[in-house]
C-alpha positions as CSV (number, residue, x, y, z in Angstrom):
1,M,0.0,0.0,0.0
2,G,2.8,2.4,0.9
3,D,4.6,1.7,-2.5
4,Q,1.3,2.4,-4.3
5,L,0.8,5.7,-2.5
6,F,4.3,6.7,-3.5
7,I,3.7,5.8,-7.1
8,L,0.5,7.9,-6.9
9,A,2.2,10.9,-5.5
10,L,5.1,10.7,-8.0
11,G,2.7,10.1,-10.9
12,V,0.6,13.2,-10.0
13,G,3.7,15.3,-9.8
14,L,5.1,14.1,-13.1
15,A,1.8,14.6,-14.7
16,M,1.7,18.2,-13.7
17,V,5.2,18.9,-14.9
18,V,5.0,17.0,-18.2
19,S,1.5,18.1,-19.1
20,G,2.4,21.7,-18.7
21,V,5.3,21.4,-21.2
22,L,3.3,19.2,-23.7
23,A,0.3,21.5,-23.6
24,R,2.3,24.5,-24.7
25,R,4.1,22.5,-27.5
26,L,1.0,20.7,-28.7
27,R,-1.3,23.6,-28.1
28,V,-4.0,21.5,-26.4
29,P,-5.7,22.3,-23.1
30,E,-3.6,21.0,-20.2
31,P,-6.6,19.4,-18.4
32,F,-6.9,16.9,-21.3
33,L,-3.4,15.7,-20.8
34,L,-3.8,15.5,-17.0
35,V,-6.9,13.3,-17.4
36,L,-4.9,11.0,-19.8
37,F,-2.0,10.8,-17.3
38,G,-4.5,10.0,-14.6
39,A,-6.1,7.2,-16.7
40,A,-2.7,5.7,-17.5
41,L,-1.6,5.9,-13.8
42,S,-4.8,4.1,-12.8
43,L,-3.5,1.0,-14.7
44,L,-0.5,0.8,-12.4
45,L,-2.4,1.1,-9.1
46,S,-4.9,-1.1,-7.2
47,A,-8.5,-0.2,-7.0
48,E,-8.0,0.6,-3.3
49,V,-5.6,3.5,-4.0
50,V,-7.5,4.7,-7.1
51,H,-10.8,5.0,-5.1
52,V,-11.3,8.4,-3.4
53,E,-13.9,9.0,-0.8
54,P,-16.4,11.8,-1.9
55,E,-16.1,13.6,1.4
56,V,-12.4,13.8,1.0
57,V,-12.8,15.6,-2.3
58,L,-15.1,18.2,-0.9
59,T,-13.2,18.8,2.3
60,A,-9.7,18.8,0.9
61,F,-10.1,20.7,-2.4
62,L,-13.1,23.0,-2.2
63,P,-12.2,25.2,0.8
64,P,-8.8,26.6,-0.5
65,L,-10.1,26.9,-4.1
66,L,-13.2,28.9,-3.0
67,Y,-11.2,31.0,-0.4
68,R,-8.5,32.1,-2.8
69,A,-11.1,33.1,-5.5
70,A,-13.1,35.1,-2.9
71,F,-9.9,36.7,-1.5
72,L,-8.9,38.1,-4.9
73,T,-12.4,39.4,-5.8
74,A,-12.4,43.1,-6.7
75,P,-15.1,44.6,-4.3
76,R,-15.7,47.9,-6.1
77,E,-15.9,46.4,-9.6
78,T,-18.1,43.6,-8.4
79,R,-20.4,46.1,-6.7
80,H,-20.6,48.1,-10.0
81,D,-21.7,45.1,-12.0
82,A,-23.7,43.4,-9.2
83,V,-26.8,43.1,-11.4
84,P,-25.3,41.2,-14.4
85,I,-23.2,39.1,-12.0
86,S,-26.3,38.2,-10.0
87,V,-28.4,37.5,-13.1
88,L,-25.7,35.1,-14.3
89,A,-24.6,33.6,-11.0
90,V,-28.1,33.1,-9.5
91,G,-30.6,33.1,-12.3
92,L,-28.5,31.2,-14.9
93,T,-27.1,28.7,-12.4
94,C,-30.5,27.8,-11.1
95,V,-32.0,27.5,-14.6
96,T,-29.0,25.4,-15.8
97,G,-29.2,23.0,-12.9
98,L,-33.0,22.6,-13.3
99,C,-32.8,22.3,-17.1
100,V,-30.1,19.6,-16.9
101,M,-32.2,17.8,-14.3
102,V,-35.3,17.8,-16.6
103,V,-33.5,17.0,-19.8
104,L,-31.5,14.1,-18.4
105,G,-34.3,12.9,-16.2
106,I,-36.4,12.5,-19.4
107,T,-33.7,11.2,-21.7
108,V,-31.8,8.8,-19.4
109,P,-33.8,5.8,-18.3
110,G,-33.6,4.9,-14.6
111,L,-32.1,8.2,-13.5
112,T,-33.9,9.7,-10.5
113,W,-34.8,13.3,-10.3
114,A,-32.6,13.8,-7.2
115,A,-29.6,12.2,-9.1
116,A,-30.3,14.4,-12.2
117,L,-30.4,17.5,-10.0
118,A,-27.1,16.5,-8.4
119,L,-25.5,16.4,-11.8
120,G,-27.2,19.6,-12.8
121,A,-25.8,21.3,-9.7
122,A,-22.3,19.9,-10.5
123,V,-22.2,21.2,-14.1
124,A,-24.0,24.5,-13.4
125,P,-21.1,26.6,-11.9
126,T,-18.5,28.0,-14.3
127,D,-14.7,28.1,-13.8
128,A,-13.4,31.5,-14.5
129,V,-9.7,30.6,-14.4
130,A,-9.5,29.3,-18.0
131,A,-11.7,32.0,-19.4
132,T,-10.1,34.9,-17.6
133,S,-6.6,33.7,-18.5
134,V,-7.5,33.8,-22.2
135,L,-9.3,37.2,-21.8
136,E,-6.3,38.8,-20.0
137,R,-3.8,37.3,-22.5
138,V,-5.5,39.0,-25.5
139,G,-6.2,42.2,-23.6
140,A,-10.0,42.0,-23.4
141,P,-12.0,44.7,-21.6
142,R,-11.5,44.4,-17.9
143,R,-15.3,44.5,-17.3
144,L,-15.8,41.1,-18.9
145,V,-13.1,39.6,-16.7
146,T,-14.7,41.1,-13.6
147,I,-18.2,39.8,-14.5
148,L,-16.8,36.3,-15.1
149,E,-14.8,36.3,-11.9
150,G,-17.8,37.6,-9.8
151,E,-20.2,35.1,-11.4
152,S,-17.8,32.2,-10.9
153,L,-17.5,33.0,-7.2
154,L,-21.2,33.5,-6.5
155,N,-22.5,30.6,-8.6
156,D,-20.3,28.2,-6.7
157,G,-22.3,29.0,-3.6
158,V,-25.6,28.7,-5.4
159,A,-24.7,25.5,-7.2
160,L,-23.3,23.8,-4.1
161,T,-26.4,24.8,-2.0
162,M,-28.5,23.2,-4.8
163,F,-26.2,20.1,-4.7
164,G,-26.8,19.8,-0.9
165,L,-30.5,19.7,-1.4
166,A,-30.1,17.1,-4.2
167,V,-28.0,14.9,-1.8
168,D,-30.7,15.2,0.8
169,G,-33.2,14.1,-1.8
170,L,-31.0,11.1,-2.6
171,T,-31.1,10.0,1.1
172,G,-34.7,10.7,1.8
173,Q,-37.9,12.6,1.0
174,V,-37.7,16.4,0.8
175,T,-40.9,18.5,0.7
176,A,-41.0,22.0,-0.8
177,A,-41.6,23.6,2.6
178,H,-38.7,21.6,4.2
179,G,-36.5,22.5,1.2
180,A,-37.3,26.3,1.6
181,L,-36.6,26.3,5.3
182,T,-33.4,24.3,4.9
183,L,-32.2,26.6,2.2
184,L,-32.9,29.7,4.3
185,R,-31.0,28.2,7.3
186,I,-28.1,27.0,5.1
187,V,-27.6,30.4,3.4
188,C,-28.1,32.8,6.3
189,G,-26.2,30.6,8.7
190,G,-23.3,30.2,6.3
191,I,-23.0,34.0,5.7
192,L,-23.2,34.7,9.4
193,Y,-20.6,32.1,10.3
194,G,-18.3,33.4,7.6
195,L,-18.5,36.9,8.9
196,V,-17.7,35.7,12.4
197,V,-14.6,33.8,11.2
198,A,-13.4,36.7,9.2
199,W,-13.7,39.0,12.2
200,V,-11.8,36.6,14.4
201,I,-9.0,35.9,11.9
202,G,-8.8,39.7,11.2
203,R,-8.1,40.2,14.9
204,V,-5.7,37.3,15.2
205,R,-3.7,37.8,12.0
206,P,-1.8,41.0,13.1
207,L,-0.4,39.1,16.1
208,F,1.8,37.1,13.8
209,H,4.7,39.0,12.3
210,D,6.8,36.4,10.5
211,P,5.7,35.3,7.0
212,R,5.7,31.6,7.7
213,S,3.2,32.0,10.6
214,Q,0.9,34.2,8.5
215,I,1.0,31.7,5.6
216,V,0.1,28.8,7.9
217,L,-2.7,30.9,9.3
218,S,-4.0,31.7,5.8
219,L,-3.9,28.0,4.9
220,L,-5.9,27.1,8.0
221,T,-8.5,29.8,7.5
222,P,-10.6,28.2,4.7
223,F,-10.8,25.0,6.6
224,V,-11.8,26.8,9.8
225,A,-14.5,28.5,7.8
226,Y,-15.7,25.3,5.9
227,I,-15.5,22.3,8.2
228,P,-17.2,23.7,11.4
229,A,-19.9,25.3,9.2
230,V,-20.7,21.9,7.7
231,H,-21.0,20.3,11.1
232,L,-23.2,23.1,12.2
233,G,-25.6,22.4,9.4
234,V,-25.0,25.6,7.5
235,S,-23.3,26.3,4.1
236,G,-19.6,25.7,4.4
237,V,-19.2,27.1,0.9
238,L,-20.8,30.4,1.6
239,A,-18.9,30.6,4.9
240,T,-15.6,30.2,3.1
241,I,-16.5,32.7,0.4
242,V,-17.7,35.3,2.9
243,T,-14.5,34.8,4.9
244,G,-12.2,35.1,1.9
245,F,-14.0,38.1,0.5
246,S,-14.0,39.9,3.9
247,L,-10.3,39.2,4.5
248,G,-9.4,40.1,0.9
249,I,-10.7,43.6,1.4
250,T,-8.4,44.2,4.3
251,G,-5.4,42.3,2.9
252,H,-3.2,45.5,3.1
253,V,-2.7,44.9,6.9
254,L,-0.3,42.1,6.1
255,Q,3.4,42.9,5.9
256,P,5.0,43.1,2.4
257,A,7.1,40.0,3.0
258,S,4.0,38.1,4.0
259,R,2.1,39.2,1.0
260,L,4.9,38.4,-1.5
261,T,5.6,34.9,0.0
262,G,1.9,34.3,0.4
263,Q,1.2,35.0,-3.3
264,V,3.8,32.5,-4.4
265,F,2.5,29.9,-2.0
266,W,-1.1,30.3,-2.9
267,N,-0.4,30.4,-6.7
268,V,1.4,27.1,-6.4
269,L,-1.2,25.5,-4.1
270,I,-4.1,26.4,-6.3
271,H,-2.3,25.0,-9.4
272,L,-1.6,21.8,-7.5
273,L,-5.2,21.4,-6.3
274,G,-6.7,22.1,-9.8
275,A,-4.3,19.8,-11.6
276,T,-4.7,17.1,-9.0
277,L,-8.5,17.1,-9.5
278,F,-8.0,16.4,-13.2
279,V,-5.6,13.6,-12.5
280,L,-8.1,12.2,-10.0
281,L,-10.7,12.3,-12.7
282,G,-8.4,10.3,-14.9
283,L,-7.8,7.8,-12.1
284,Q,-11.6,7.4,-11.7
285,I,-12.3,7.1,-15.5
286,V,-11.2,3.5,-15.8
287,T,-13.4,2.5,-12.8
288,V,-16.3,4.6,-14.2
289,F,-16.1,2.8,-17.5
290,Q,-16.0,-0.6,-15.8
291,H,-19.2,0.2,-14.0
292,L,-21.0,1.3,-17.1
293,D,-23.0,-1.1,-19.2
294,G,-20.9,-2.0,-22.1
295,T,-23.9,-2.6,-24.3
296,A,-25.3,0.9,-23.9
297,W,-22.5,3.1,-25.1
298,S,-24.6,4.8,-27.7
299,R,-27.1,5.8,-25.1
300,Y,-24.3,7.1,-22.8
301,A,-22.8,9.1,-25.7
302,L,-26.2,10.6,-26.5
303,A,-26.7,11.5,-22.8
304,G,-23.2,13.2,-22.8
305,L,-24.1,15.1,-26.0
306,V,-27.4,16.2,-24.5
307,A,-25.7,17.4,-21.3
308,V,-23.0,19.4,-23.1
309,A,-25.5,20.9,-25.6
310,T,-27.9,21.9,-22.8
311,V,-25.1,23.6,-20.8
312,I,-23.5,25.5,-23.7
313,L,-26.6,26.5,-25.6
314,L,-28.5,27.6,-22.5
315,R,-25.7,29.9,-21.5
316,L,-25.5,31.5,-24.9
317,A,-29.2,32.0,-25.1
318,W,-29.2,33.5,-21.6
319,T,-26.4,36.0,-22.2
320,V,-27.6,37.0,-25.7
321,L,-31.4,37.1,-25.2
322,V,-32.2,37.3,-21.5
323,L,-29.4,39.6,-20.2
324,P,-30.5,42.6,-22.5
325,L,-33.9,42.5,-20.8
326,V,-32.4,43.3,-17.4
327,P,-32.0,47.0,-16.5
328,L,-28.2,47.7,-16.1
329,R,-26.3,50.8,-14.9
330,E,-24.0,50.3,-17.9
331,P,-25.4,48.3,-20.9
332,I,-23.3,45.4,-22.1
333,E,-22.8,45.3,-25.9
334,R,-24.0,42.4,-28.0
335,K,-20.5,41.2,-28.9
336,Q,-19.6,41.4,-25.2
337,R,-22.6,39.3,-24.3
338,L,-21.6,36.8,-26.9
339,V,-18.1,36.5,-25.4
340,L,-19.7,36.1,-21.9
341,G,-21.9,33.3,-23.3
342,W,-19.0,31.4,-24.9
343,A,-16.7,31.9,-21.9
344,G,-18.7,29.6,-19.6
345,M,-16.2,26.8,-19.3
346,R,-16.5,24.2,-16.5
347,G,-13.5,23.1,-14.5
348,A,-12.1,22.2,-11.0
349,I,-15.3,23.0,-9.0
350,T,-17.5,20.8,-11.3
351,L,-15.0,17.9,-11.0
352,A,-14.9,18.3,-7.2
353,V,-18.7,18.3,-6.9
354,A,-19.1,15.4,-9.3
355,L,-16.5,13.2,-7.5
356,S,-18.2,14.0,-4.2
357,I,-21.6,12.5,-5.3
358,P,-22.4,9.9,-2.6
359,L,-21.5,6.3,-3.2
360,S,-25.1,5.4,-2.4
361,A,-26.4,7.4,-5.3
362,G,-27.7,5.3,-8.2
363,N,-25.9,5.6,-11.5
364,R,-23.0,7.4,-9.8
365,S,-20.5,6.3,-12.4
366,L,-22.8,7.6,-15.2
367,L,-23.1,11.0,-13.4
368,I,-19.3,11.3,-13.1
369,F,-19.0,10.3,-16.8
370,L,-21.5,13.0,-17.9
371,A,-19.8,15.6,-15.7
372,A,-16.5,14.7,-17.3
373,C,-18.0,15.1,-20.8
374,V,-19.2,18.6,-19.9
375,V,-15.8,19.6,-18.4
376,L,-13.6,18.2,-21.2
377,V,-15.8,19.3,-24.1
378,S,-16.3,22.8,-22.7
379,L,-12.6,23.3,-22.1
380,G,-11.5,21.7,-25.4
381,L,-14.1,23.5,-27.5
382,Q,-14.5,26.9,-25.8
383,A,-11.1,27.5,-24.2
384,T,-9.4,26.9,-27.6
385,T,-11.8,29.1,-29.6
386,L,-12.3,32.0,-27.1
387,G,-9.2,33.9,-28.2
388,P,-10.1,33.8,-32.0
389,L,-13.7,34.8,-31.1
390,L,-12.4,37.9,-29.2
391,R,-10.2,38.9,-32.1
392,R,-13.1,38.3,-34.6
393,V,-15.5,40.6,-32.7
394,G,-12.8,43.2,-32.1
395,L,-12.5,43.0,-28.3
396,S,-8.8,42.2,-28.0
397,E,-5.8,44.4,-27.4
398,S,-7.5,46.9,-25.1
399,R,-5.2,49.8,-24.0
400,T,-7.4,51.0,-21.1
401,E,-5.6,49.0,-18.4
402,I,-2.2,50.1,-19.7
403,L,-3.1,53.8,-19.5
404,E,-4.8,53.3,-16.2
405,E,-1.6,51.7,-14.7
406,T,0.7,54.4,-16.2
407,T,-1.5,57.2,-14.8
408,A,-1.4,55.6,-11.4
409,R,2.4,55.4,-11.5
410,E,2.5,59.1,-12.4
411,A,0.3,60.0,-9.4
412,M,2.4,57.8,-7.0
413,L,5.7,59.3,-8.1
414,E,4.3,62.8,-7.8
415,V,3.1,62.2,-4.2
416,A,6.5,60.6,-3.3
417,L,8.3,63.7,-4.6
418,A,5.9,66.0,-2.7
419,R,6.5,64.0,0.5
420,L,10.2,64.1,0.0
421,D,10.1,67.9,-0.3
422,E,8.1,68.1,2.9
423,L,10.6,66.0,4.8
424,A,13.5,68.0,3.5
425,A,11.8,71.3,4.4
426,D,11.2,70.1,7.9
427,G,14.8,69.2,8.3
428,R,14.0,65.5,8.9
429,V,16.2,64.6,5.8
430,D,19.4,66.3,4.8
431,E,19.4,68.0,1.4
432,R,22.1,65.7,0.0
433,T,20.1,62.6,0.7
434,A,16.9,64.3,-0.5
435,E,18.6,65.2,-3.8
436,V,19.6,61.5,-4.4
437,F,16.1,60.3,-4.0
438,R,14.7,63.3,-5.9
439,Q,16.8,62.5,-9.0
440,L,15.7,58.8,-8.8
441,F,12.0,59.7,-8.7
442,E,12.2,62.5,-11.3
443,L,13.9,60.1,-13.6
444,R,11.1,57.6,-13.2
445,L,8.5,60.3,-13.5
446,D,10.0,61.5,-16.8
447,R,9.9,58.0,-18.2
448,V,6.2,57.5,-17.1
449,R,5.2,60.8,-18.7
450,A,6.9,59.8,-21.9
451,I,4.8,56.6,-21.9
452,L,1.6,58.6,-21.4
453,E,2.5,61.0,-24.3
454,D,3.3,58.2,-26.7
455,D,0.6,55.8,-25.4
456,L,3.1,53.0,-25.2
457,L,3.9,50.5,-22.5
458,G,7.4,50.8,-21.1
459,E,9.5,50.5,-18.0
460,T,9.0,52.7,-15.1
461,G,12.6,53.7,-15.2
462,P,16.0,52.0,-14.6
463,E,16.5,50.6,-11.2
464,V,18.7,53.0,-9.3
465,D,19.9,51.9,-5.9
466,P,20.9,54.9,-3.7
467,Q,23.7,54.4,-1.2
468,A,22.9,52.0,1.6
469,G,21.1,53.4,4.6
470,H,18.1,55.8,4.8
471,G,15.7,52.9,5.3
472,G,13.3,55.1,7.2
473,L,13.1,57.6,4.3
474,R,12.5,54.8,1.8
475,R,9.7,53.4,3.9
476,E,8.2,56.8,4.3
477,L,8.2,57.4,0.5
478,I,6.7,54.0,-0.1
479,R,4.1,54.6,2.5
480,A,3.1,57.8,0.7
481,Q,2.8,56.0,-2.6
482,R,0.8,53.3,-1.1
483,E,-1.6,55.8,0.4
484,K,-2.0,57.6,-2.9
485,L,-2.6,54.3,-4.6
486,R,-5.4,53.5,-2.1
487,Q,-7.0,56.9,-2.8
488,L,-6.9,56.4,-6.5
489,Y,-8.7,53.0,-6.1
490,E,-11.4,54.4,-3.8
491,K,-12.0,57.3,-6.2
492,G,-12.5,54.8,-9.0
493,A,-9.5,56.1,-11.0
494,I,-7.9,52.6,-11.2
495,G,-9.2,49.1,-10.9
496,A,-8.4,46.2,-8.6
497,D,-5.9,44.6,-10.9
498,T,-3.8,47.8,-11.2
499,L,-4.1,48.3,-7.4
500,R,-2.9,44.7,-6.8
501,K,0.0,45.0,-9.3
502,L,1.4,48.3,-8.1
503,N,1.0,47.3,-4.5
504,H,3.0,44.2,-5.3
505,E,5.8,46.3,-6.9
506,L,5.9,48.4,-3.7
507,D,6.0,45.3,-1.6
508,V,9.0,44.1,-3.6
509,E,10.8,47.4,-3.4
510,E,10.1,47.7,0.4
511,R,11.3,44.2,1.1
512,R,14.4,44.7,-1.0
513,R,15.3,48.0,0.5
514,V,14.7,46.8,4.1
515,S,16.9,43.7,3.4
516,G,19.6,46.0,2.0
517,D,19.6,48.2,5.1
518,R,20.3,45.3,7.5
């Protein structure tokens, strides 16, 4: 057993490394290769090792995935587009889950309504990672990315709440009144518990000063939000999302070293979790095929086609035809709605939910097979064609974010120079030291203004490292720039991505300067 677990761990690691290289060379979606690696790996392992308990999938994978997505949510942009996000995340998710339930309940013999609803809830939530990576790579309007990210975060909670009701239906009778009361308790309780956890963690977090302790605390946070909430009978998903969102808003209280190290840690962790889910799907595929009736493959293929068509076409119809009927603060153009409709890929969350379907559920292997069809087809078809679609409708290569970032750099450098003059005038910094820093910031400011005049993206200026020492002055100037950056975001002059990027640069500079002063 120990040797088998070692082979499993080694195989998962190799699959992640090799699939990343092959995906770039072959220009195919990485999830396909991960599933193939998982299927090949399952041939080397016993059924005991390949089998994964459904509860383990939900408990181990969902909390950190949901927490990180919520933590990085842009609050102001999300609030501005709250209506289209809600229409997609709540309305479309519920309609998708119910439509998949009805269509498959009718077309698949022997499939209970509760099992069909469980599958509908699994394939209803979108995975914004694949879509937003394509959108950002081709320079699509930031608003589309914000809507997709906000929708993906909220629809996870909606779909998983629906999934919980479906699981209750699998294990017993659920009346409409009981379902409504249960839903109210699950939602309100989850939100309340999430707020409590966020408040407690927010008070505890400043007590830890070294990056390692803060990273460990951040890793424990999603599980503290999720697991007790589930045992209390409320939504662990909503509790985790609310906790991550609340703490993400106040993320600036962390030290720069903690933010920098934490970003690297969480990026690697999320990549590992997402890739592992696809490998796990590949591991389960062989077992799933073994449990399916070999004489009914045409029926299974038809069911998979129906599920994929329902999910994709329903989303396109909703964004193109229904979304225009909703009164919005800022209308969404038809070509943007088309992109939103085509960007509804399914991914890690769908896999996690599908693999967590109870073993007692009838046709569990068929449900996992259908969920896999939706995930792989949506990623293979939509992820590979989204870029060309953006270029075809003329939504690529946007310069808005570039100008926004450069303007923010100009304002930050100006406020740093003003603060430097104040410190020199008060006698807190000698004129010679002030002149060294003044030349540095003026050089950077000249380069930034040249960028604005030419409307080109360039460097913020060469890295000039003044003489060692003056750590207090450096920190004061960085503090002034950070405050200006915060003001620009609160006024709506810059977006959350620009805020996060420039804050990261200040973190790097502050950490490097402090290290150099020691």
